[in-house]
N, C-alpha and C positions, 0 to 999 in steps of 0.2 A: 504494500499500500504506500502511496506517495504521501510524504509529509506536507501538511498545509502550512505555507509560510504567510505571515502577515507583515512582510516588510513594506516600508512605505518611504515617500520622500516628503520632507517638510521644507517650506520655503520662507524667505524673508523678502519676497517681492514687494509686499505692502510697505514695509519699513523703508526699503530703498526708494521706492517711488515717492513716498511722502516726504522723505528727507530731500529729495531732488525737486520737490514742489511740482510734480507732474500729475496730471489727471490720468485715469485709466485709459482714456482715449489717446492722449498724447504718447504714453508709453506703447500702447498697441500699435500706433502708426510707426513709431521708431523701430519696432522689432518685427513688423510685418504680420500682425494678427488682428483679430477683432477685439473690441472693447470687452466683449462677453468672455473671451478666452482669458484675458487679464483678471476679470472679475472672479471667474470660477477658480482660477489658479490661486488667487489671494485667499479665497475661502477654503482651500485645501481640497477642493472637489475635482481637480484636474492635475495630472502630472504631465509636464511638458515633455516633448521629445528632447533628445540630447541636443539636437541642432538649435531648438528654441531656447533651451537653457543656456546654451553657449552665447547665443545672441543677446540675451538678457544680461548675462554676466559681462560681456564685452561692452554693452551699452553703458553699463554702470562702472566700467573700468575696474572690475574686481575679479578675483578668482571665482570660479563656478561654485566652489564649496563655501564661499562666503554668503551665497544666497540660497543654495540647495543643499540639504543634509539628508543622508540616507539614514533611515531608522530601521534597525534590525527587528526581527520577530519579537524580541523581548521588550521593545519600546525605548531603548536608549539611542541617542543620536551618536553618529560616528564622527566626533569632533576631536 
């Protein structure tokens, strides 16, 4: 039987966006997605593709793990 994993990705997109004084629409336009994509990502209901995660990190000029953190099955972040 295959083990069920509950790994996830948490993000700090909201924090970076607010500090940069950007609207969801402005960030979306800069990284090539819809405002709705930014909205659901900030709520934790959407995990971006690796390409989108890289675009967001590059836009904010930070390493990808500054914004996106892998959370293992046990619930601890990999920081």
